[in-house]
VEXLUM-16227 format. One record per residue (C-alpha): residue in three letters; z, x, y; residue number from 1. Coordinates in nm, 4 decimals, padded with zeros to 6 digits. Each point is the difference from the previous one (the first is absolute). Example, Ala and Ser with C-alpha at 12.3 -4.5 7.8 and 13.67 -1.06 7.14 Angstrom:
REM residues 2
ala,00.7800,01.2300,-00.4500,1 $
ser,-00.0660,00.1370,00.3440,2 $
//
This chain:
REM residues 488
met,06.4501,-07.5443,-08.2229,1 $
lys,00.3202,00.1498,00.1472,2 $
glu,-00.2162,00.2637,00.1223,3 $
ile,-00.2299,-00.1998,00.1951,4 $
lys,00.3587,-00.1825,00.1570,5 $
asp,00.0916,00.3278,00.0553,6 $
tyr,-00.3307,00.0819,00.2156,7 $
thr,-00.0140,-00.2393,00.1805,8 $
val,00.3328,-00.0601,00.1147,9 $
arg,-00.0497,00.3783,00.0998,10 $
phe,-00.3415,-00.0764,00.1918,11 $
phe,00.1365,-00.2590,00.1579,12 $
leu,00.2647,00.2707,00.1510,13 $
val,-00.2434,00.2773,00.0900,14 $
ile,-00.2303,-00.3070,00.1653,15 $
leu,00.3358,-00.0939,00.1988,16 $
leu,00.1249,00.3761,00.0670,17 $
thr,-00.4140,00.0678,00.1504,18 $
leu,00.0324,-00.2731,00.2258,19 $
ile,00.3371,00.0832,00.1279,20 $
thr,-00.1041,00.3666,00.0470,21 $
val,-00.3825,-00.1538,00.1709,22 $
phe,00.1478,-00.2319,00.2527,23 $
thr,00.3335,00.2346,00.1211,24 $
leu,-00.2870,00.2652,00.0423,25 $
ile,-00.1647,-00.2458,00.2642,26 $
phe,00.2342,-00.1236,00.1367,27 $
tyr,00.1100,00.4205,00.0759,28 $
arg,-00.2949,00.0797,00.1176,29 $
gly,00.0055,-00.2348,00.2798,30 $
gln,00.3535,00.0876,00.0730,31 $
glu,00.0489,00.4315,00.1866,32 $
asn,-00.0139,00.2102,-00.3090,33 $
gln,00.3622,00.0998,-00.1099,34 $
ile,00.0026,00.4224,-00.0239,35 $
gln,-00.2540,-00.0516,00.3654,36 $
lys,00.3141,-00.2290,00.1264,37 $
tyr,00.2676,00.1794,-00.0885,38 $
gln,-00.0962,00.3668,00.0865,39 $
gln,-00.1679,-00.1450,00.3320,40 $
ala,-00.3365,00.0906,-00.1021,41 $
his,-00.1800,-00.1764,00.2721,42 $
ser,00.0651,00.2614,00.2527,43 $
val,-00.0848,00.2989,-00.2044,44 $
lys,-00.3547,-00.1943,-00.1356,45 $
leu,-00.0626,-00.0468,00.4541,46 $
ala,00.0964,00.3955,00.0609,47 $
leu,-00.2599,00.0889,-00.3108,48 $
leu,-00.3046,-00.1877,00.1389,49 $
tyr,00.1019,00.1312,00.3298,50 $
lys,00.0085,00.3283,-00.0897,51 $
val,-00.3752,-00.0149,-00.1881,52 $
ile,-00.1022,-00.1633,00.3523,53 $
tyr,00.1999,00.3187,00.1727,54 $
phe,-00.2237,00.2562,-00.2210,55 $
gln,-00.3322,-00.2224,00.0789,56 $
leu,00.0519,00.0572,00.3766,57 $
val,00.1506,00.3883,-00.0671,58 $
ile,-00.3253,00.0636,-00.2277,59 $
ser,-00.2434,-00.2056,00.2592,60 $
tyr,-00.0138,00.3242,00.2235,61 $
gln,-00.1504,00.2117,-00.1995,62 $
phe,-00.2822,-00.1892,-00.0463,63 $
pro,-00.3579,-00.0620,00.2459,64 $
asp,00.0750,-00.2918,00.2233,65 $
gln,-00.2411,-00.2209,-00.1922,66 $
asn,00.2082,-00.0148,-00.3242,67 $
lys,00.3790,00.0283,00.2429,68 $
lys,-00.1413,-00.3431,00.1923,69 $
ser,-00.0686,-00.1625,-00.4038,70 $
ile,00.3315,00.1321,-00.0898,71 $
glu,00.1685,-00.1284,00.3197,72 $
glu,-00.1541,-00.3609,-00.1127,73 $
gln,00.1060,00.0334,-00.3662,74 $
ile,00.3622,00.0371,00.1894,75 $
leu,-00.0297,-00.2776,00.2606,76 $
gln,-00.0711,-00.2395,-00.2871,77 $
gln,00.3113,00.1012,-00.2421,78 $
thr,00.2723,-00.0480,00.2858,79 $
met,-00.1394,-00.3212,00.0840,80 $
leu,00.0452,-00.0966,-00.3268,81 $
leu,00.3052,00.1015,-00.0430,82 $
glu,00.0962,-00.1984,00.3325,83 $
lys,-00.0759,-00.2651,-00.1425,84 $
glu,00.1440,00.0381,-00.3331,85 $
tyr,00.2882,00.0674,00.1951,86 $
pro,00.0095,-00.1945,00.3504,87 $
ser,00.4158,00.0517,00.0961,88 $
asp,00.0930,00.4001,-00.1567,89 $
pro,00.0751,00.2381,00.3162,90 $
ile,-00.0926,00.2748,-00.1696,91 $
val,-00.3478,-00.1822,-00.1217,92 $
phe,-00.0347,-00.0434,00.3962,93 $
leu,00.0937,00.3662,00.1092,94 $
glu,-00.1631,00.2107,-00.2069,95 $
asn,-00.3350,-00.2538,00.0789,96 $
phe,00.0488,00.0326,00.3588,97 $
ile,00.0382,00.3397,-00.0039,98 $
ile,-00.3431,00.0314,-00.1895,99 $
phe,-00.2098,-00.2761,00.1865,100 $
asn,00.1024,00.2000,00.3099,101 $
his,-00.0883,00.3492,-00.1961,102 $
leu,-00.3080,-00.1961,-00.0406,103 $
ser,-00.0528,-00.1215,00.3830,104 $
val,-00.0094,-00.3016,-00.1243,105 $
lys,00.2271,-00.1980,00.2836,106 $
lys,00.2395,-00.2662,-00.1533,107 $
ser,00.2079,-00.2443,00.1620,108 $
tyr,00.3387,-00.1735,-00.1382,109 $
glu,00.1457,-00.2945,00.1705,110 $
asp,00.2665,-00.0894,-00.2582,111 $
leu,00.2663,00.2876,-00.0456,112 $
asn,00.3035,-00.1952,-00.0944,113 $
phe,-00.0047,00.0513,-00.3866,114 $
leu,00.0358,00.4108,00.0809,115 $
glu,00.3955,00.0943,-00.0300,116 $
glu,00.1220,00.2235,00.2637,117 $
lys,-00.0652,00.3020,-00.1566,118 $
tyr,-00.4335,-00.0423,-00.0292,119 $
lys,00.0017,-00.1885,00.3450,120 $
asp,00.1577,00.3429,00.1660,121 $
tyr,-00.3130,00.2489,-00.2288,122 $
tyr,-00.2414,-00.2443,00.1534,123 $
lys,00.0456,00.0191,00.3179,124 $
ile,-00.0028,00.3797,-00.0737,125 $
ile,-00.3131,-00.0497,-00.2082,126 $
tyr,-00.1688,-00.2041,00.2930,127 $
asn,00.1301,00.2100,00.3003,128 $
ile,-00.1550,00.3225,-00.2055,129 $
tyr,-00.4199,-00.1866,00.0207,130 $
asn,00.0635,-00.1906,00.2981,131 $
asn,00.2264,00.1378,00.2251,132 $
pro,-00.1623,00.3563,00.1106,133 $
ser,00.3017,00.1118,00.1878,134 $
phe,00.2484,-00.0559,-00.2928,135 $
lys,00.2178,00.3506,-00.1134,136 $
ile,00.1752,00.0365,-00.2866,137 $
asn,00.0775,00.2200,-00.1967,138 $
ile,-00.1619,00.1369,-00.3131,139 $
glu,00.3151,00.0205,-00.2624,140 $
thr,00.1310,-00.3222,00.0821,141 $
leu,-00.3275,-00.1092,-00.0912,142 $
lys,-00.0156,00.2379,-00.3648,143 $
glu,00.3097,-00.1672,-00.0527,144 $
asn,-00.1645,-00.2905,-00.1191,145 $
pro,00.3015,-00.2505,-00.0839,146 $
leu,-00.1784,-00.2601,-00.1164,147 $
lys,-00.2123,00.2516,-00.2632,148 $
leu,-00.3541,-00.1401,00.1435,149 $
ser,-00.2749,00.1498,-00.1984,150 $
met,-00.1739,-00.0033,00.3089,151 $
asn,00.2506,00.1843,00.1942,152 $
asn,-00.2764,00.2997,00.0078,153 $
ile,-00.2665,-00.1528,00.1931,154 $
leu,00.2190,-00.1533,00.2725,155 $
ile,00.1477,00.3578,00.0284,156 $
leu,-00.3669,00.1781,-00.0361,157 $
asp,-00.1241,-00.2904,00.2742,158 $
tyr,00.2623,00.0605,00.2405,159 $
leu,-00.0257,00.3795,-00.0092,160 $
glu,-00.4121,-00.0284,00.0488,161 $
lys,00.1215,-00.1998,00.3134,162 $
thr,00.2208,00.2892,00.1332,163 $
glu,-00.0663,00.3198,-00.1159,164 $
pro,-00.2723,00.0495,-00.2183,165 $
gln,00.0049,00.3796,-00.1288,166 $
lys,00.2932,-00.1518,-00.1592,167 $
ala,-00.2007,-00.3179,-00.1906,168 $
lys,-00.1588,00.2524,-00.1203,169 $
glu,00.2477,00.1866,-00.1553,170 $
phe,00.1626,-00.3156,-00.1326,171 $
phe,-00.2715,-00.1145,-00.1685,172 $
asp,-00.0853,00.3236,-00.1829,173 $
lys,00.3522,-00.0218,-00.1353,174 $
leu,-00.1157,-00.3755,-00.0971,175 $
ala,-00.2666,00.1003,-00.2135,176 $
lys,00.1856,00.2886,-00.1583,177 $
asp,00.2821,-00.1810,-00.1094,178 $
ile,-00.2776,-00.2760,-00.1406,179 $
phe,-00.2202,00.2875,-00.1356,180 $
pro,00.1840,-00.0459,-00.4043,181 $
phe,-00.0833,-00.3603,00.0063,182 $
gln,-00.3903,00.0977,00.1034,183 $
leu,00.0293,00.2623,-00.2937,184 $
gly,00.1637,-00.2219,-00.2157,185 $
leu,-00.2007,-00.2937,00.0403,186 $
ser,-00.3362,00.2881,-00.0064,187 $
leu,00.1748,00.0618,-00.3539,188 $
ile,00.0410,-00.3130,-00.1201,189 $
thr,-00.3750,-00.0843,00.0618,190 $
phe,-00.1040,00.3201,-00.1653,191 $
leu,00.2247,-00.1241,-00.2820,192 $
met,-00.1328,-00.3228,-00.0597,193 $
ile,-00.3836,00.0353,00.0417,194 $
phe,00.0475,00.3435,-00.2376,195 $
ser,00.2168,-00.2685,-00.2009,196 $
phe,-00.2523,-00.2432,-00.0304,197 $
phe,-00.2986,00.2142,-00.1264,198 $
val,00.2730,00.1014,-00.2865,199 $
gly,00.0890,-00.3609,-00.0455,200 $
leu,-00.3684,-00.1004,-00.0355,201 $
phe,-00.0357,00.2475,-00.2760,202 $
val,00.2784,-00.0290,-00.1468,203 $
leu,-00.1412,-00.4267,-00.0165,204 $
val,-00.2913,00.0489,-00.1048,205 $
arg,00.1354,00.2098,-00.3165,206 $
phe,00.2101,-00.2186,-00.1224,207 $
phe,-00.2609,-00.2632,00.0144,208 $
ser,-00.2660,00.2124,-00.1902,209 $
lys,00.2264,-00.0201,-00.2854,210 $
ala,00.1149,-00.2262,-00.2744,211 $
his,00.3895,-00.0596,00.0653,212 $
ile,00.2627,-00.1429,-00.2628,213 $
ser,00.1420,-00.3028,00.1388,214 $
phe,00.3839,00.1750,-00.0757,215 $
tyr,00.2227,-00.2710,00.1237,216 $
gly,-00.2205,-00.2588,-00.0990,217 $
ser,-00.0011,00.1243,-00.3608,218 $
phe,00.3949,00.0220,-00.0002,219 $
ile,00.1016,-00.3672,00.1808,220 $
arg,-00.2782,-00.1639,-00.2209,221 $
asn,00.1993,00.1230,-00.3591,222 $
tyr,00.2844,-00.2261,00.0955,223 $
asp,00.1173,-00.3151,-00.0281,224 $
phe,-00.0267,-00.2639,00.2714,225 $
lys,00.4029,00.0327,00.0417,226 $
his,-00.0345,00.3373,00.1363,227 $
ser,-00.2625,-00.0616,00.2216,228 $
trp,00.1976,-00.2823,00.1369,229 $
val,00.3013,00.2184,00.0380,230 $
leu,-00.1649,00.2448,00.2466,231 $
leu,-00.0699,-00.3352,00.2151,232 $
glu,00.3406,-00.0534,00.0088,233 $
ala,00.1363,00.2610,00.0292,234 $
ala,-00.1869,00.0531,00.2975,235 $
val,00.0914,-00.3297,00.1777,236 $
ile,00.3073,00.0332,-00.0762,237 $
tyr,-00.0417,00.3320,00.1995,238 $
leu,-00.1703,-00.1412,00.2598,239 $
phe,00.2688,-00.3012,00.0152,240 $
leu,00.2794,00.2130,00.0455,241 $
tyr,-00.1763,00.2752,00.2331,242 $
ile,-00.1467,-00.3313,00.2713,243 $
pro,00.1931,-00.2840,-00.0034,244 $
val,00.3769,00.0969,-00.1293,245 $
asn,-00.0012,00.2853,00.1967,246 $
tyr,-00.0953,-00.1370,00.3137,247 $
phe,00.3009,-00.2523,-00.1123,248 $
val,00.2093,00.3494,-00.0153,249 $
leu,-00.0997,00.1100,00.3206,250 $
glu,00.0783,-00.3033,00.1897,251 $
ile,00.4099,-00.0149,-00.1723,252 $
phe,00.0304,00.3809,-00.0231,253 $
lys,-00.2171,00.1411,00.3539,254 $
pro,00.2888,00.0326,00.2183,255 $
tyr,00.1834,00.2125,-00.3208,256 $
ile,-00.2695,00.2179,-00.0555,257 $
ser,-00.0138,00.2890,00.2231,258 $
asn,-00.3279,00.1679,-00.0929,259 $
leu,-00.2591,-00.2892,-00.0914,260 $
leu,-00.2662,00.2911,-00.1736,261 $
trp,00.2520,00.1723,-00.2149,262 $
phe,00.0959,-00.3634,-00.1097,263 $
gln,-00.3053,-00.0570,-00.0849,264 $
ile,-00.0586,00.2488,-00.1888,265 $
ile,00.2992,-00.0388,-00.2272,266 $
tyr,-00.0452,-00.3649,-00.0177,267 $
ile,-00.3685,00.0554,-00.1708,268 $
val,00.0821,00.1899,-00.2156,269 $
leu,00.2793,-00.1756,-00.1642,270 $
ile,-00.2365,-00.2744,00.0041,271 $
phe,-00.2824,00.1954,-00.1498,272 $
ile,00.2415,00.1220,-00.2723,273 $
leu,00.1381,-00.3570,-00.0827,274 $
ala,-00.3997,-00.0783,-00.0466,275 $
ile,-00.0271,00.2814,-00.2307,276 $
val,00.2901,-00.0788,-00.2170,277 $
tyr,-00.1488,-00.3939,-00.0311,278 $
val,-00.3124,00.1289,-00.1221,279 $
tyr,00.1852,00.2535,-00.2558,280 $
asn,00.2307,-00.3174,-00.1535,281 $
glu,-00.3481,-00.1787,-00.0538,282 $
val,-00.2542,00.2637,-00.1514,283 $
gly,00.2422,00.2927,-00.0350,284 $
gly,-00.0533,00.3738,00.0672,285 $
asn,-00.3274,00.0899,-00.1682,286 $
phe,-00.2112,-00.2352,00.2260,287 $
ile,00.1661,00.1032,00.3401,288 $
lys,-00.1457,00.3681,-00.0949,289 $
tyr,-00.3186,-00.0524,-00.1303,290 $
ser,-00.0460,-00.2643,00.2722,291 $
leu,00.0682,00.3774,00.2030,292 $
trp,-00.1487,00.2524,-00.1564,293 $
thr,-00.2726,-00.0603,-00.2934,294 $
gln,00.0180,00.3571,-00.1883,295 $
val,-00.3689,00.1035,-00.0951,296 $
tyr,-00.1490,00.3154,-00.0060,297 $
ser,-00.3543,-00.1053,00.1132,298 $
his,-00.2344,-00.3174,-00.0325,299 $
gln,-00.1528,00.1100,-00.2864,300 $
asp,00.2804,-00.0193,-00.2331,301 $
phe,00.1798,-00.2654,00.1675,302 $
tyr,-00.2820,-00.2842,-00.0456,303 $
pro,-00.1254,00.0376,-00.3332,304 $
phe,00.3877,-00.0616,-00.1081,305 $
leu,00.0659,-00.2812,00.2671,306 $
lys,-00.3577,-00.1906,-00.1423,307 $
asn,00.1776,-00.0221,-00.3131,308 $
phe,00.3610,-00.0493,00.1506,309 $
gln,-00.1437,-00.3052,00.1727,310 $
gln,-00.2031,-00.1260,-00.3341,311 $
glu,00.3287,-00.0314,-00.2189,312 $
glu,00.1383,-00.3269,-00.0702,313 $
ser,00.3681,00.0042,00.0336,314 $
glu,00.2196,-00.1606,00.2411,315 $
asn,00.2762,00.2653,00.0743,316 $
lys,-00.2798,00.3202,00.0975,317 $
asp,00.1991,00.2945,00.0438,318 $
phe,-00.1442,00.2062,00.2297,319 $
lys,00.2096,00.2287,00.0478,320 $
gly,-00.0289,00.0727,-00.3821,321 $
phe,-00.4151,-00.0134,00.0597,322 $
leu,00.0216,00.2492,00.2290,323 $
glu,00.2257,00.2515,-00.2296,324 $
asn,-00.2673,-00.0293,-00.2887,325 $
met,-00.2712,00.0443,00.2106,326 $
ile,00.1764,00.3543,00.1303,327 $
ile,00.1494,00.1019,-00.3363,328 $
asn,-00.3755,-00.0760,-00.1843,329 $
lys,-00.1714,00.1758,00.2736,330 $
lys,00.2356,00.2430,00.0461,331 $
ile,-00.0184,00.0382,00.3185,332 $
lys,00.2060,00.0809,00.3416,333 $
pro,00.0478,-00.3687,00.2222,334 $
leu,-00.1380,00.0469,00.3528,335 $
ser,00.3063,00.1238,00.2221,336 $
pro,00.0587,-00.2649,00.2631,337 $
leu,00.0488,00.3052,00.2306,338 $
tyr,-00.4423,-00.0297,00.0451,339 $
asp,00.0236,-00.3079,00.2159,340 $
leu,00.2222,00.1526,00.2811,341 $
phe,-00.3518,00.1794,00.0327,342 $
tyr,-00.2144,-00.3225,-00.0650,343 $
gly,00.1770,-00.2354,00.2135,344 $
phe,-00.0300,00.2833,00.2810,345 $
val,-00.4045,00.0499,-00.0751,346 $
ala,00.0488,-00.4618,00.0047,347 $
phe,00.1619,00.0230,00.3366,348 $
val,-00.2718,00.2481,00.1563,349 $
ala,-00.2703,-00.2376,-00.1356,350 $
ile,00.2100,-00.3469,00.1103,351 $
phe,00.0758,00.1315,00.3764,352 $
pro,-00.3218,00.0465,00.1426,353 $
ala,-00.1399,-00.3072,-00.0660,354 $
ser,00.3445,-00.1996,00.0913,355 $
met,-00.0039,00.1283,00.3066,356 $
ile,-00.3775,-00.1088,00.0690,357 $
ile,00.1275,-00.3709,-00.1168,358 $
leu,00.3198,00.0184,00.2272,359 $
leu,-00.1818,00.1128,00.3020,360 $
ser,-00.2891,-00.2213,-00.0600,361 $
ser,00.2580,-00.3129,-00.0146,362 $
val,00.1261,00.0583,00.3549,363 $
leu,-00.3341,00.0454,00.1323,364 $
ile,-00.0747,-00.3580,-00.1271,365 $
ser,00.2776,-00.1301,00.1353,366 $
gly,-00.0109,00.0992,00.2501,367 $
ser,00.3482,00.1548,00.0178,368 $
gln,-00.0017,00.3315,00.2842,369 $
tyr,00.3029,00.1177,-00.2351,370 $
asp,00.0077,00.1051,-00.3414,371 $
val,00.3762,00.0897,00.0857,372 $
asp,00.0562,-00.3997,-00.0800,373 $
ser,-00.1211,00.0638,-00.3347,374 $
ala,00.2949,00.2636,-00.0677,375 $
his,00.2776,-00.1050,-00.2367,376 $
pro,00.2902,-00.1439,00.2415,377 $
ile,00.1883,00.3409,-00.1742,378 $
ser,-00.2102,00.2220,00.1623,379 $
phe,00.1453,-00.0670,00.3507,380 $
leu,00.3696,00.1230,-00.1468,381 $
ile,-00.1197,00.3529,-00.1246,382 $
pro,00.1221,00.1685,00.3417,383 $
glu,00.3495,-00.1471,-00.0464,384 $
gln,00.0554,00.0020,-00.3519,385 $
ile,-00.3018,00.2998,-00.1921,386 $
leu,00.2139,00.0561,-00.3064,387 $
pro,00.0324,-00.3996,-00.1093,388 $
val,-00.3118,-00.0332,00.0700,389 $
phe,-00.1311,00.2382,-00.1669,390 $
ile,00.2459,-00.1148,-00.3528,391 $
leu,-00.1406,-00.3357,00.0594,392 $
ala,-00.3509,00.0073,00.0866,393 $
val,-00.1369,00.3398,-00.1732,394 $
ile,00.2276,-00.0275,-00.3444,395 $
ile,00.1703,-00.3506,-00.0711,396 $
ala,-00.2860,-00.1945,00.1010,397 $
pro,-00.2714,00.1623,-00.2449,398 $
ile,00.2189,00.0175,-00.2334,399 $
thr,00.0899,-00.3473,-00.0308,400 $
glu,-00.2893,-00.1664,00.1588,401 $
glu,-00.2664,00.2228,-00.2307,402 $
ile,00.2477,-00.2215,-00.3215,403 $
val,00.0173,-00.2825,00.1458,404 $
phe,-00.3662,-00.0499,00.0664,405 $
arg,-00.1733,00.1970,-00.1309,406 $
asn,00.1495,-00.0363,-00.3272,407 $
trp,00.1275,-00.3058,-00.0105,408 $
ile,-00.1412,-00.2444,00.1757,409 $
tyr,-00.3588,00.1715,-00.0438,410 $
gly,00.1302,00.0851,-00.3891,411 $
phe,00.0417,-00.4217,00.0131,412 $
phe,-00.3157,-00.0469,00.1000,413 $
arg,-00.2315,00.2481,-00.1677,414 $
ser,00.1713,-00.1634,-00.3728,415 $
arg,-00.2532,-00.3373,00.1458,416 $
phe,-00.2137,00.1565,00.1766,417 $
ser,-00.2799,00.2564,00.0859,418 $
thr,00.1324,00.3370,00.1957,419 $
phe,-00.2070,-00.0751,00.3486,420 $
ala,00.1373,-00.4023,-00.0016,421 $
ser,00.3283,00.1733,-00.0815,422 $
ser,00.0509,00.2844,00.2673,423 $
phe,-00.1786,-00.2769,00.2697,424 $
leu,00.3115,-00.2749,-00.0982,425 $
ser,00.2603,00.2784,-00.0077,426 $
ala,-00.1140,00.1502,00.3284,427 $
met,-00.0458,-00.3277,00.1968,428 $
ile,00.4124,-00.0389,-00.1270,429 $
phe,00.0619,00.3445,00.0920,430 $
ala,-00.1454,-00.0182,00.3485,431 $
ser,00.1476,-00.2971,00.0899,432 $
leu,00.3313,00.0896,-00.0536,433 $
his,-00.0750,00.2885,00.2199,434 $
pro,00.1241,-00.0864,00.3963,435 $
gln,-00.2686,00.1961,00.1792,436 $
gly,-00.2045,-00.3526,00.1317,437 $
val,-00.3429,-00.0817,-00.0795,438 $
val,-00.1909,00.2850,00.1069,439 $
ala,00.1560,00.2004,-00.2893,440 $
phe,-00.1023,-00.2707,-00.2582,441 $
pro,-00.3442,00.1153,-00.1370,442 $
tyr,00.1774,00.3922,00.0523,443 $
leu,00.2699,-00.0951,-00.2414,444 $
ile,-00.2329,-00.1519,-00.2446,445 $
phe,-00.2270,00.2812,00.0158,446 $
leu,00.3438,00.2065,-00.0809,447 $
gly,00.1614,-00.2391,-00.2931,448 $
met,-00.3694,-00.0331,-00.2189,449 $
ala,-00.0538,00.3891,00.0397,450 $
leu,00.3693,00.0127,-00.1599,451 $
ala,-00.0740,-00.2403,-00.2355,452 $
val,-00.3104,00.1729,-00.0984,453 $
leu,00.1875,00.3600,00.0186,454 $
arg,00.2646,-00.1838,-00.2550,455 $
glu,-00.2872,-00.1336,-00.2867,456 $
tyr,-00.1160,00.2899,00.0087,457 $
arg,00.2418,00.2769,-00.0453,458 $
pro,00.2215,00.0112,-00.3044,459 $
gly,00.3384,-00.1015,00.2182,460 $
ile,00.1604,-00.1028,00.3111,461 $
ile,00.0294,00.3215,00.1326,462 $
ala,-00.3332,00.1251,00.1999,463 $
pro,00.0044,-00.3859,00.1768,464 $
ile,00.3163,00.1273,00.1550,465 $
val,-00.0592,00.3628,00.1171,466 $
thr,-00.2716,-00.1782,00.1835,467 $
his,00.2210,-00.2449,00.1860,468 $
phe,00.1967,00.2259,00.0658,469 $
cys,-00.2244,00.2930,00.1634,470 $
val,-00.1527,-00.3272,00.1762,471 $
asn,00.3078,-00.0896,00.1076,472 $
gly,00.1064,00.3455,00.0523,473 $
leu,-00.2904,00.0634,00.2809,474 $
ala,00.0553,-00.2910,00.1703,475 $
val,00.3705,00.0569,00.0466,476 $
leu,-00.0912,00.4532,00.0693,477 $
met,-00.2177,-00.1687,00.2675,478 $
asn,00.2306,-00.2285,00.1709,479 $
tyr,00.3067,00.2174,00.0241,480 $
leu,-00.2867,00.3314,00.1443,481 $
phe,-00.0726,-00.2360,00.2534,482 $
tyr,00.3360,-00.1438,00.0609,483 $
lys,00.0985,00.3686,00.1285,484 $
val,-00.2796,00.1051,00.2128,485 $
asn,00.2671,-00.0072,00.3219,486 $
ile,-00.1400,-00.1452,00.2948,487 $
phe,00.2224,-00.0795,00.2061,488 $
//
C-alpha cells in the first residue's frame, strides 16, 4: 500500500514537471529564441540568405539564357518573400534594391523614413548607379562595402558594365573564381549524397533481410516497473532543468554571463550529471552500465540464454550475473564496444540520404523558399563561435540526447510497447523539443525513429551516439565551410 502511494505521488510530480516544461516551451517558442536574440543571429541569417542568392546570380551566368531566366525568376520570388517577411529591415531593402535593378526590374520606394542616415546615403549611391548615366564614383569606395552587403559585388559589376566593360569582364572572372570552392564543394557533396544513397540502400536491404535480436527491448523488459519508471523520471527531470529552469536562470543571470554558449555547455553537463546521479541512487550502477552497453559475443550466443533468463520466475533478476554466467559457460570473449563506432557510421550512411529527401520534400511541400529556416538557430553562431558550437552540437548534444531520448524515454516506452510505437513516441518528443520549426518536423521524427531502431538492435548506446555525432558534425562542417567562402 505504501509503495502504491509512493508511486502515486511520483506520478503526479512527473505530470506536473512535464506540464511546466511543455507550457514553458510553448511560451518561449512564441518569443525570440534566447540564443538567437543574445547573439543577434538575425543579421547572420539574412547575410546567409543573401549569400545563397548571390551565388545563384553569379552561377547563373554559366547557364544558357533559358535556364538563366528561370534562375532569375526564382531569385525574384525569394527577394519578394524576404521583403514581406522583413518589411522594415534596411539591409533587406538595400539588398533587394540591388537585385531588382540588376535583373532590370524597376521598383520605386516612396517612404524612406524608416532608414537611418547611413542607409539613406548608400541608397542614394545605388539609385544613382542604376538611374543616373552621368554618375561617377570611385570603385575603391564601393569595394569598402561599409554595410557588408552581400550584393555589393553585383552592384560593382553593374557599375563597371556601364562605365568600363573590359574591367567588368575581369571583375566577373574574379567573382567566378572566388566562388569556385563553393561550386566544387557543392558538386562533391552532391556526388557523396548520390553515392551514400546507394550504399545506404544496400545497407538497409541487408539489415531488413536478416532477423535481429531486440537487444534493448529484451534488456528493459527483464526489469520491473520501477526501473523503467525511473528512466522516465530522469528524462523529465533533465528536460525540466533544461527548459523552464534554464530560461529562469538566464533571465536572472543574463547580465552577468559573458558568453551564453559556454554557459550552456557547463549548464547542460551539470544537469545531465544530476540526472545520472538520480538514476544511480534509484536503481544502482549495474543497471546504468548494462543499459548503456550489453556485453555479448553474438546473436547466436546471446539469444538462447536470454530466453532462459526471461522465463525465470524471480523478482530480483540479476542481469549482470546472467551475462557473466553466459560468458563463463560459453567460454567466449565479449564483443568490444569499439565495433559500434563502425556500425554507428554505417547507420549514418544509411540514414542520411533518406533524411535529406524527407527534409527537402518538407521544404517543397510547405512552399518555403529557404531550407535555411529549418536550420537550428545555433548554426547562425558558427561564424563567430565555431569552437563552443562544435563542442555543444557535435559532442555534448549527441551524448546527452541519445541517453535521454533513446535510453531513457525510448526505454520507458519500450518496456510497454512495440519497437515501432516506442520509437515513434520518443521521436515525437525529440522533434517537438527542437527549435527548427514545422518544416523540419518530419525530418526530425524520421531521424529520432531511426536512432531508436538503431538503439534497439545494437547492444549499446554507442552506435546511436556516433550516428548523431556524424549528423551534427556534417551540418556544422557544411555551415562552417559555407561561411568561410568570402564574397566581400
